N, C-alpha and C positions, 0 to 999 in steps of 0.2 A: 198118812198114807201117800205112797209115791206113785206117780203117774209116768208112764214111759211113752214118749211120743216120737214120731217120725216126720221128717220135713218133707215138703212136696217139691215140685219142679221149680227151678230157679235158685235153689240152694247149692247147686253143684258148681265147682270151681276147678279149673285146670290143676291135675296133679293130686287132687284130694284124696284119692285112694293110696298113693305111694307109700306113706308110713305103715298102712295096714297090712301091706303084703309082707312085712317083717314078722308078723305073728305066725306061729306054726300052723300049717294046714290052709292058710287062707289062699295062697296062689293055686293050690290043687282045687280047692272048692270053686274058686272063680273060673278056673280053667274047665271044670266040669259043667258049670252054668253057660259058659260061653259056647262050649260046643253043643250044648242042648239047645240054645235058642238062636245059634247063628250070629253071634254078636261078640267081638273080642272085648270084654269087659276090662281085662288088664290094660289094654292099649288105652281105651277111652279113659280110664280112670287114672292114668300115669302120664301118657305122652300127648293126648289130643289137646287142641287149643280150645278157647272159649267158644268159638263159633261151631266147632265141630260137636261139643257136648251141649249146645243149645238145641240141636236137632231133637225133637220130642222122641222120635223111634230110637235115639241112643240115651238121652237123659233120664227117661223114665226107668228103664231096666238097670241103668247104672246107679241110680239112687236106691232102688229097692235092694240090689245086690249089696251096696254099701252098708245099709241099714241091717240087714240080716247077717252080714260078717261082724258088724259092731255088736249087735244084740248077742250073738253067740259068745263072743269073747266076753261080754259084760255079764251074762246070766249062767255061764258054765256051773259056777260053784255058787250061785246066790242062795241065800236062806229061803226057805217055804215062805210064802207070804210076803216076800220083799216088794214086789210089784203088785199094787192094787187095782191098776187100770192101765190099758193101752189104748192109744189113738194115733192116727195119722192124718196129715193134711194133704187132700187130694190123693196123688199116687202113693203117698206115705200110708194110706189106709191098707194097701196091699201088704206092705211091710207089717203093719200092726196086726192084720189077719193072720199072718204067718207066725209072728211072735206070740200071739195069743192062742195059737194051736187050732185055729179054723181051717187054714189051708198048710199044706207042706210046703217047705222052701222051694222045692222044684215046681209044684203047681203055681205058686206065686210068681216065680220067674217066667214060666210059660205064659201066664196070663199078662204080666205087665209087658211082655214082648209084643203079644198081640195087641193090647191096650196102646202102646207107644206107636205101633205101626198104623193102626186104625185112626188114632187122633191125628197124626201127621199127614195121613191121607185127607182126612176131612178138613184139616187146616189148610191144605194146599188148593181147595177150592176157591177160596177168597182170602185176600190178604188180611188177616185178622192178628189181634195181640191182645195184651193186657197191661193195664196201668194202675199203680197203687195210689189211692187218694188218702192223704194223711191229714187228719184232723177234720173239724166240722161236725155239725150235728148229723147223726146217722141218716135221719128221715130227710133232712134238707139235701144231704149228698145223693141219697137214692133218687129222689125226685128229680134232681139236676141231671143224674145219669140218664134216667128214662126220658127226659126232654131231648137228650141229645142222641137217643137211640141205642144206648149202651145198656149193658146188664150188669148189676151188682153181683158178680160171679163169685166173689170170696167176701164174706162178711166177717172179718177176723177179730173184731172187738179191739180194744186198746186204741181206739181211734183210727182204725185203718179199713178201708173197703177198697177192693180191687175191682175196677171196671174192665169189661171186656167187650170186644166188638171190632168193627172193621177199622182199617187204618185211618180212613177219613174220619170216622166218629172219634177215634182217639185223638187225632190231630186237632179236632174241635174242642175236645176236653183240655188239651194242653193249652189252648189259647183262651179257654172260658173256664176257669176253675170254680167249683162250687163254693158258694158263700161260706167263709169261715175256715175253709181248708187251707192248711199251710203249704202244702205242695202237692205236685202230681209227679209220679215217678214211673217211667216205663219198665217192665220187668222182662228179664231175660227168658221169655218164652215165646214160642213161635205158633201161637193159635189163641182163638177166643175160647178157652176150655170153660167147661160148666155152663155152657149156654146152648141154644138150639143149633149153633153151627156145628156142634158134636153130635148130633142125632145119628149120622151114619155110623159113628163107631159104636153106639149102643147095640145096634143090629149085629154087628160083628162080635161083640163081647157075649151077648145072648147065646150065639152059636158056640163061642170058645168055652163057656162054662158048663156046657152039657156033659155030664158024665164026670165032672170034677167032684171029688169027695169034699164034703164040708163038716167038720165036727163042731160041736158046741165049744164056745170060748172056754179056755181054762182060766183066763184072766179077763175081768170086765172089760168089754170091748165098747167104746164110745163112738157113735157114728156121726159123721160129718153132715149128714142130712138134716138131723133135727137135735143133735146132741144127746140122744137117747142112748142108754145102755142095751144093746142087743144081745139076747141070750141064745138065740137060734143061729146056727152055723149057715144053713141055706138061706136065711134072711140076710145074713151079712154078705153073702155072696150076690144075691140080687141087688142089694144096695150099692155094692161095688160096681155092677153092670151099669145101673141107671145114674150113678154118681157122675159120670164123665159129662153128661149134659144138665145136671142140676147145681144150683149154688153150693159152695161149701160154707156151712155155719159153724166156723171155728169159735165165733163168739159163744154159741150155745154149748159147745163141747167144754169150753173153759167154765161156763156156768155149772156144767155137771161136776166137773173136777171139784169145784168149791163145794157143792152140795154133798159130794162123797167125803169130803174133809181132806183134800190134798193139803200135805204140808211140804212136800218136794216134787219137783219135776225134772227128769233127765231127758234130754233130745238126742237121739241117736245120730250118728255120722250122716251128712255134714251138718251138724248142728249149729244154731245160733238164732235162726228166724223165729222159731217158736218159743224159745226160752226169752227172747226179747219182748215178744207179746205178753208172755206170762208175767214178766217182771212189771209191766205197766197194769195189766188187768188183775193180777193175782198177788198184791202186796203182801209181804210177810211169808210167801211160799219160797223155799229154797230152790234154786235153779242151777242146772250145769248142762253145758253143751258139750257133747263129745265130738271133738274135732279131730283129735290124734290119740293113738294108743297111750301116750304118756298120762292122759286123763282117766285111764281106766282105774286105777287104784283109787282116786278120789271118788269115782262113781261107785265103786264097789263098797267103799266105806258109808257112802250115803245110803246104799242098798240095806246094808247091815243094820245102820241106825234106824231105818224105817221098816224093817221087818217086824211083823206082829204075829200073833196066833190066830189071826182072823182067817177063817176058811176061805180058800181062794175060789169062790163060787160067783159067776156073774150076778149082778144086782139088777133087778127089773124095776127099781123104783121110778125109772124115768122111762 
């Protein structure tokens, strides 16, 4: 079974969209979304520098747009049943919701624009950020973070927990690593996402999703909240709303991939982060990170190999 995953904020790099604009129709599609949400996605994906695309209000729509463009190119002629499950990390959940058929691409782009703006506004109240803690016993690391007033905002598995909190709290962490941790690395994000600092953004998203259509997933949708396969579209949307202030449990998502029988994992553009985690946490599973269109043929071959006669209905076993 192949799992298709979408990365979260921090995966973006300057110019990463440039090669994708060479594909037919991509420039037009990005132009339509840009006009609809009031953000020049082509500019930010090709010409903007690292600091400009670090802005939450920019990074989030840019990542979802890139993931949707990539998924469309990959899945256009995919065999029935080629993808067994979809999931996204943090904002990547919006990409996964659209790829899985819960949201239309237009609704996903409208929501991610509201999400990015609301989270940027919430982050501006207090100087906050996020730092990855690599290595160490998870319980020991989590207890150490709590002692410093930090939140384990992303429990990613494979020996990685992301701490979130104020600049002062993160500075304390830099000088006082948890016992057993190999390193602490600041992330290129501008806020303490998935913590109580993002509570104001939840209220904004609750209003934003009113009237948004939500269909049942056509592909198993694995949720960040608890790693469960969610079969109801409206529940997916509500989870997306509250996800911004709740921890990401990517470790549980990977446990579900294993239980579902994952044999291959493809990460949508700008891939790399989630395939790295999968290589450590899911040994024996084939992985491919889509960074440029040059890798599409290899990804399509992997899809064809993984395609089965399994009915593509969501599984409620978790």
